[in-house]
A tleap script that builds the chain and sets N, CA, C and O, in Angstrom:
source leaprc.protein.ff14SB
mol = sequence {
  NMET LYS ALA ASN LYS PHE ASP GLU ALA PHE
  ASP ASP ASN GLN GLU ASP ILE LEU GLU HIE
  LEU ASP LEU SER LYS ALA LYS ARG PRO LEU
  GLN SER GLN ARG ARG VAL ASN VAL ASP PHE
  PRO SER TRP MET ILE ASP SER LEU ASP ARG
  GLU ALA SER ARG ILE GLY VAL THR ARG GLN
  SER ILE ILE LYS VAL TRP LEU ALA GLU ARG
  LEU GLU SER GLN GLU SER LYS HIE HIE HIE
  GLU CSER
}
set mol.1.N position { 0.852 -1.168 0.000 }
set mol.1.CA position { 0.000 0.000 0.000 }
set mol.1.C position { 0.901 1.236 0.000 }
set mol.1.O position { 1.852 1.327 0.777 }
set mol.2.N position { 0.593 2.158 -0.863 }
set mol.2.CA position { 1.363 3.399 -0.944 }
set mol.2.C position { 1.018 4.309 0.232 }
set mol.2.O position { -0.065 4.220 0.811 }
set mol.3.N position { 1.962 5.184 0.569 }
set mol.3.CA position { 1.827 6.036 1.746 }
set mol.3.C position { 0.562 6.882 1.715 }
set mol.3.O position { -0.113 7.024 2.735 }
set mol.4.N position { 0.233 7.447 0.555 }
set mol.4.CA position { -0.954 8.309 0.500 }
set mol.4.C position { -2.233 7.508 0.740 }
set mol.4.O position { -3.165 8.008 1.369 }
set mol.5.N position { -2.285 6.276 0.249 }
set mol.5.CA position { -3.458 5.417 0.482 }
set mol.5.C position { -3.522 4.997 1.955 }
set mol.5.O position { -4.599 4.923 2.547 }
set mol.6.N position { -2.357 4.727 2.527 }
set mol.6.CA position { -2.283 4.365 3.939 }
set mol.6.C position { -2.791 5.524 4.799 }
set mol.6.O position { -3.603 5.324 5.702 }
set mol.7.N position { -2.305 6.739 4.511 }
set mol.7.CA position { -2.746 7.930 5.246 }
set mol.7.C position { -4.249 8.135 5.111 }
set mol.7.O position { -4.928 8.466 6.083 }
set mol.8.N position { -4.752 7.942 3.928 }
set mol.8.CA position { -6.183 8.119 3.677 }
set mol.8.C position { -6.990 7.093 4.465 }
set mol.8.O position { -8.002 7.432 5.079 }
set mol.9.N position { -6.540 5.833 4.449 }
set mol.9.CA position { -7.239 4.783 5.188 }
set mol.9.C position { -7.220 5.084 6.684 }
set mol.9.O position { -8.212 4.866 7.379 }
set mol.10.N position { -6.098 5.580 7.171 }
set mol.10.CA position { -5.991 5.937 8.589 }
set mol.10.C position { -6.927 7.096 8.925 }
set mol.10.O position { -7.693 7.028 9.887 }
set mol.11.N position { -6.858 8.151 8.128 }
set mol.11.CA position { -7.653 9.348 8.396 }
set mol.11.C position { -9.149 9.092 8.320 }
set mol.11.O position { -9.918 9.662 9.093 }
set mol.12.N position { -9.561 8.244 7.397 }
set mol.12.CA position { -10.986 7.999 7.169 }
set mol.12.C position { -11.520 6.769 7.905 }
set mol.12.O position { -12.703 6.447 7.803 }
set mol.13.N position { -10.640 6.080 8.652 }
set mol.13.CA position { -11.038 4.840 9.332 }
set mol.13.C position { -11.701 3.866 8.365 }
set mol.13.O position { -12.661 3.180 8.716 }
set mol.14.N position { -11.176 3.817 7.145 }
set mol.14.CA position { -11.772 2.958 6.125 }
set mol.14.C position { -11.523 1.476 6.388 }
set mol.14.O position { -12.339 0.624 6.036 }
set mol.15.N position { -10.392 1.186 7.007 }
set mol.15.CA position { -10.051 -0.211 7.239 }
set mol.15.C position { -9.051 -0.300 8.378 }
set mol.15.O position { -8.495 0.705 8.821 }
set mol.16.N position { -8.835 -1.514 8.838 }
set mol.16.CA position { -7.843 -1.743 9.884 }
set mol.16.C position { -6.463 -1.663 9.255 }
set mol.16.O position { -6.073 -2.545 8.490 }
set mol.17.N position { -5.720 -0.606 9.576 }
set mol.17.CA position { -4.411 -0.401 8.948 }
set mol.17.C position { -3.328 -1.284 9.559 }
set mol.17.O position { -2.248 -1.419 8.983 }
set mol.18.N position { -3.602 -1.890 10.721 }
set mol.18.CA position { -2.590 -2.717 11.362 }
set mol.18.C position { -2.164 -3.891 10.489 }
set mol.18.O position { -1.025 -4.351 10.576 }
set mol.19.N position { -3.067 -4.373 9.655 }
set mol.19.CA position { -2.706 -5.507 8.785 }
set mol.19.C position { -1.631 -5.120 7.769 }
set mol.19.O position { -1.027 -5.995 7.149 }
set mol.20.N position { -1.388 -3.843 7.594 }
set mol.20.CA position { -0.380 -3.366 6.646 }
set mol.20.C position { 0.956 -3.049 7.317 }
set mol.20.O position { 1.893 -2.593 6.662 }
set mol.21.N position { 1.036 -3.292 8.621 }
set mol.21.CA position { 2.252 -2.970 9.362 }
set mol.21.C position { 2.945 -4.235 9.861 }
set mol.21.O position { 2.285 -5.213 10.213 }
set mol.22.N position { 4.268 -4.212 9.889 }
set mol.22.CA position { 5.047 -5.300 10.477 }
set mol.22.C position { 5.438 -4.852 11.883 }
set mol.22.O position { 6.479 -4.222 12.073 }
set mol.23.N position { 4.604 -5.178 12.860 }
set mol.23.CA position { 4.806 -4.709 14.222 }
set mol.23.C position { 6.013 -5.348 14.896 }
set mol.23.O position { 6.487 -4.846 15.915 }
set mol.24.N position { 6.519 -6.450 14.343 }
set mol.24.CA position { 7.695 -7.088 14.940 }
set mol.24.C position { 8.935 -6.206 14.800 }
set mol.24.O position { 9.917 -6.389 15.519 }
set mol.25.N position { 8.886 -5.265 13.885 }
set mol.25.CA position { 10.018 -4.367 13.671 }
set mol.25.C position { 9.755 -2.959 14.209 }
set mol.25.O position { 10.580 -2.062 14.038 }
set mol.26.N position { 8.616 -2.770 14.853 }
set mol.26.CA position { 8.258 -1.441 15.365 }
set mol.26.C position { 9.143 -1.082 16.545 }
set mol.26.O position { 9.440 -1.920 17.396 }
set mol.27.N position { 9.554 0.166 16.582 }
set mol.27.CA position { 10.362 0.682 17.683 }
set mol.27.C position { 9.826 2.038 18.082 }
set mol.27.O position { 9.284 2.776 17.259 }
set mol.28.N position { 9.983 2.356 19.348 }
set mol.28.CA position { 9.590 3.664 19.847 }
set mol.28.C position { 10.859 4.477 20.047 }
set mol.28.O position { 11.708 4.101 20.856 }
set mol.29.N position { 11.004 5.576 19.330 }
set mol.29.CA position { 12.211 6.396 19.476 }
set mol.29.C position { 12.417 6.845 20.921 }
set mol.29.O position { 11.466 7.180 21.625 }
set mol.30.N position { 13.651 6.843 21.335 }
set mol.30.CA position { 14.047 7.273 22.675 }
set mol.30.C position { 13.383 6.463 23.781 }
set mol.30.O position { 13.213 6.959 24.894 }
set mol.31.N position { 13.011 5.234 23.487 }
set mol.31.CA position { 12.333 4.409 24.476 }
set mol.31.C position { 13.115 3.145 24.827 }
set mol.31.O position { 12.523 2.171 25.292 }
set mol.32.N position { 14.436 3.139 24.614 }
set mol.32.CA position { 15.194 1.959 24.985 }
set mol.32.C position { 15.077 1.767 26.494 }
set mol.32.O position { 14.988 2.733 27.252 }
set mol.33.N position { 15.080 0.529 26.906 }
set mol.33.CA position { 14.848 0.200 28.305 }
set mol.33.C position { 16.158 -0.082 29.034 }
set mol.33.O position { 17.081 -0.678 28.477 }
set mol.34.N position { 16.221 0.354 30.274 }
set mol.34.CA position { 17.312 0.012 31.185 }
set mol.34.C position { 16.686 -0.357 32.516 }
set mol.34.O position { 15.781 0.321 33.002 }
set mol.35.N position { 17.171 -1.424 33.091 }
set mol.35.CA position { 16.609 -1.892 34.355 }
set mol.35.C position { 17.290 -1.193 35.529 }
set mol.35.O position { 18.511 -1.040 35.559 }
set mol.36.N position { 16.469 -0.771 36.497 }
set mol.36.CA position { 16.974 -0.208 37.746 }
set mol.36.C position { 16.216 -0.864 38.894 }
set mol.36.O position { 15.075 -1.297 38.733 }
set mol.37.N position { 16.849 -0.928 40.023 }
set mol.37.CA position { 16.201 -1.439 41.234 }
set mol.37.C position { 16.031 -0.280 42.197 }
set mol.37.O position { 16.967 0.482 42.439 }
set mol.38.N position { 14.845 -0.150 42.740 }
set mol.38.CA position { 14.553 0.915 43.686 }
set mol.38.C position { 13.845 0.291 44.883 }
set mol.38.O position { 12.899 -0.481 44.726 }
set mol.39.N position { 14.309 0.630 46.061 }
set mol.39.CA position { 13.659 0.161 47.286 }
set mol.39.C position { 12.667 1.221 47.755 }
set mol.39.O position { 13.007 2.398 47.876 }
set mol.40.N position { 11.422 0.778 48.021 }
set mol.40.CA position { 10.382 1.663 48.515 }
set mol.40.C position { 9.927 1.170 49.880 }
set mol.40.O position { 9.955 -0.033 50.140 }
set mol.41.N position { 9.507 2.079 50.756 }
set mol.41.CA position { 8.917 1.636 52.019 }
set mol.41.C position { 7.598 0.900 51.744 }
set mol.41.O position { 6.932 1.152 50.740 }
set mol.42.N position { 7.242 0.006 52.637 }
set mol.42.CA position { 6.030 -0.807 52.454 }
set mol.42.C position { 4.786 0.036 52.253 }
set mol.42.O position { 3.950 -0.297 51.413 }
set mol.43.N position { 4.640 1.138 53.016 }
set mol.43.CA position { 3.443 1.959 52.883 }
set mol.43.C position { 3.324 2.520 51.466 }
set mol.43.O position { 2.221 2.679 50.944 }
set mol.44.N position { 4.477 2.818 50.844 }
set mol.44.CA position { 4.461 3.383 49.500 }
set mol.44.C position { 4.042 2.317 48.477 }
set mol.44.O position { 3.279 2.601 47.554 }
set mol.45.N position { 4.539 1.113 48.646 }
set mol.45.CA position { 4.142 0.012 47.762 }
set mol.45.C position { 2.643 -0.235 47.883 }
set mol.45.O position { 1.953 -0.417 46.880 }
set mol.46.N position { 2.148 -0.239 49.110 }
set mol.46.CA position { 0.705 -0.451 49.319 }
set mol.46.C position { -0.109 0.644 48.630 }
set mol.46.O position { -1.120 0.356 47.990 }
set mol.47.N position { 0.320 1.876 48.756 }
set mol.47.CA position { -0.385 2.989 48.111 }
set mol.47.C position { -0.317 2.886 46.592 }
set mol.47.O position { -1.307 3.115 45.897 }
set mol.48.N position { 0.848 2.542 46.092 }
set mol.48.CA position { 1.002 2.370 44.641 }
set mol.48.C position { 0.090 1.260 44.134 }
set mol.48.O position { -0.562 1.407 43.101 }
set mol.49.N position { 0.048 0.144 44.867 }
set mol.49.CA position { -0.791 -0.981 44.453 }
set mol.49.C position { -2.268 -0.619 44.474 }
set mol.49.O position { -3.012 -1.008 43.574 }
set mol.50.N position { -2.699 0.113 45.481 }
set mol.50.CA position { -4.109 0.528 45.540 }
set mol.50.C position { -4.467 1.422 44.362 }
set mol.50.O position { -5.499 1.230 43.719 }
set mol.51.N position { -3.611 2.400 44.081 }
set mol.51.CA position { -3.895 3.323 42.973 }
set mol.51.C position { -3.823 2.599 41.633 }
set mol.51.O position { -4.653 2.834 40.755 }
set mol.52.N position { -2.851 1.735 41.476 }
set mol.52.CA position { -2.731 0.974 40.222 }
set mol.52.C position { -3.966 0.102 40.013 }
set mol.52.O position { -4.494 0.019 38.905 }
set mol.53.N position { -4.419 -0.541 41.075 }
set mol.53.CA position { -5.617 -1.379 40.984 }
set mol.53.C position { -6.847 -0.533 40.667 }
set mol.53.O position { -7.697 -0.940 39.875 }
set mol.54.N position { -6.937 0.627 41.278 }
set mol.54.CA position { -8.089 1.504 41.063 }
set mol.54.C position { -8.233 1.900 39.597 }
set mol.54.O position { -9.343 1.962 39.069 }
set mol.55.N position { -7.085 2.171 38.935 }
set mol.55.CA position { -7.172 2.608 37.537 }
set mol.55.C position { -6.894 1.470 36.548 }
set mol.55.O position { -6.938 1.680 35.336 }
set mol.56.N position { -6.611 0.277 37.056 }
set mol.56.CA position { -6.490 -0.894 36.200 }
set mol.56.C position { -5.170 -1.021 35.459 }
set mol.56.O position { -5.138 -1.450 34.305 }
set mol.57.N position { -4.083 -0.649 36.119 }
set mol.57.CA position { -2.763 -0.796 35.509 }
set mol.57.C position { -1.840 -1.508 36.493 }
set mol.57.O position { -2.219 -1.755 37.638 }
set mol.58.N position { -0.647 -1.834 36.054 }
set mol.58.CA position { 0.320 -2.472 36.938 }
set mol.58.C position { 1.046 -1.432 37.777 }
set mol.58.O position { 1.047 -0.242 37.458 }
set mol.59.N position { 1.659 -1.901 38.849 }
set mol.59.CA position { 2.470 -1.014 39.687 }
set mol.59.C position { 3.569 -0.370 38.852 }
set mol.59.O position { 3.805 0.833 38.965 }
set mol.60.N position { 4.236 -1.145 38.024 }
set mol.60.CA position { 5.315 -0.607 37.198 }
set mol.60.C position { 4.799 0.495 36.276 }
set mol.60.O position { 5.460 1.518 36.100 }
set mol.61.N position { 3.639 0.292 35.698 }
set mol.61.CA position { 3.073 1.294 34.795 }
set mol.61.C position { 2.798 2.612 35.501 }
set mol.61.O position { 3.108 3.682 34.977 }
set mol.62.N position { 2.220 2.532 36.683 }
set mol.62.CA position { 1.891 3.777 37.376 }
set mol.62.C position { 3.163 4.506 37.805 }
set mol.62.O position { 3.216 5.736 37.771 }
set mol.63.N position { 4.183 3.755 38.209 }
set mol.63.CA position { 5.457 4.386 38.574 }
set mol.63.C position { 6.051 5.093 37.360 }
set mol.63.O position { 6.508 6.231 37.465 }
set mol.64.N position { 6.047 4.428 36.219 }
set mol.64.CA position { 6.601 5.032 35.001 }
set mol.64.C position { 5.841 6.291 34.601 }
set mol.64.O position { 6.450 7.307 34.266 }
set mol.65.N position { 4.523 6.225 34.634 }
set mol.65.CA position { 3.702 7.377 34.238 }
set mol.65.C position { 3.938 8.546 35.177 }
set mol.65.O position { 4.142 9.674 34.728 }
set mol.66.N position { 3.911 8.285 36.477 }
set mol.66.CA position { 4.092 9.372 37.438 }
set mol.66.C position { 5.484 9.972 37.344 }
set mol.66.O position { 5.637 11.191 37.430 }
set mol.67.N position { 6.496 9.141 37.169 }
set mol.67.CA position { 7.854 9.680 37.014 }
set mol.67.C position { 7.971 10.497 35.730 }
set mol.67.O position { 8.576 11.569 35.728 }
set mol.68.N position { 7.400 9.997 34.650 }
set mol.68.CA position { 7.456 10.722 33.375 }
set mol.68.C position { 6.762 12.075 33.505 }
set mol.68.O position { 7.276 13.086 33.026 }
set mol.69.N position { 5.579 12.096 34.160 }
set mol.69.CA position { 4.869 13.359 34.340 }
set mol.69.C position { 5.712 14.346 35.143 }
set mol.69.O position { 5.785 15.527 34.802 }
set mol.70.N position { 6.336 13.871 36.189 }
set mol.70.CA position { 7.149 14.758 37.034 }
set mol.70.C position { 8.359 15.271 36.275 }
set mol.70.O position { 8.681 16.457 36.343 }
set mol.71.N position { 9.035 14.377 35.547 }
set mol.71.CA position { 10.211 14.784 34.790 }
set mol.71.C position { 9.851 15.789 33.691 }
set mol.71.O position { 10.587 16.750 33.466 }
set mol.72.N position { 8.726 15.570 33.008 }
set mol.72.CA position { 8.284 16.515 31.987 }
set mol.72.C position { 7.946 17.865 32.610 }
set mol.72.O position { 8.250 18.912 32.039 }
set mol.73.N position { 7.317 17.837 33.780 }
set mol.73.CA position { 6.984 19.067 34.483 }
set mol.73.C position { 8.251 19.825 34.870 }
set mol.73.O position { 8.334 21.040 34.687 }
set mol.74.N position { 9.228 19.113 35.400 }
set mol.74.CA position { 10.489 19.739 35.792 }
set mol.74.C position { 11.209 20.310 34.575 }
set mol.74.O position { 11.754 21.413 34.624 }
set mol.75.N position { 11.206 19.549 33.487 }
set mol.75.CA position { 11.872 20.021 32.274 }
set mol.75.C position { 11.207 21.282 31.744 }
set mol.75.O position { 11.876 22.227 31.327 }
set mol.76.N position { 9.875 21.278 31.768 }
set mol.76.CA position { 9.134 22.453 31.315 }
set mol.76.C position { 9.413 23.657 32.216 }
set mol.76.O position { 9.577 24.778 31.735 }
set mol.77.N position { 9.463 23.416 33.509 }
set mol.77.CA position { 9.736 24.474 34.485 }
set mol.77.C position { 11.119 25.054 34.254 }
set mol.77.O position { 11.284 26.274 34.251 }
set mol.78.N position { 12.111 24.206 34.062 }
set mol.78.CA position { 13.485 24.686 33.840 }
set mol.78.C position { 13.616 25.378 32.488 }
set mol.78.O position { 14.397 26.318 32.340 }
set mol.79.N position { 12.859 24.917 31.513 }
set mol.79.CA position { 12.899 25.535 30.177 }
set mol.79.C position { 12.350 26.968 30.242 }
set mol.79.O position { 12.879 27.873 29.597 }
set mol.80.N position { 11.280 27.161 31.030 }
set mol.80.CA position { 10.688 28.493 31.148 }
set mol.80.C position { 11.567 29.450 31.948 }
set mol.80.O position { 11.493 30.664 31.762 }
set mol.81.N position { 12.399 28.907 32.838 }
set mol.81.CA position { 13.298 29.738 33.629 }
set mol.81.C position { 14.485 30.231 32.817 }
set mol.81.O position { 15.086 31.254 33.146 }
set mol.82.N position { 14.822 29.505 31.759 }
set mol.82.CA position { 15.994 29.867 30.944 }
set mol.82.C position { 15.748 31.070 30.075 }
set mol.82.O position { 16.639 31.491 29.336 }
savepdb mol mol.pdb
quit
């Protein structure tokens, strides 16, 4: 499928475009993973688990989202100060 037809199908919801993609080769830019270990107090783990359960995500997901939000906020704050 040519790019213009693909764009049109996507924009118009004419068909499921996923069948035209090779997702095994998909990559997210700047999203390489590195493992870190962090120790949290028990009360914090319990709170994280409750909130993660409430919104239907894993503990790891909520930690990543909250850290990303904070880092983006800090970056934006420092950018405006410059």
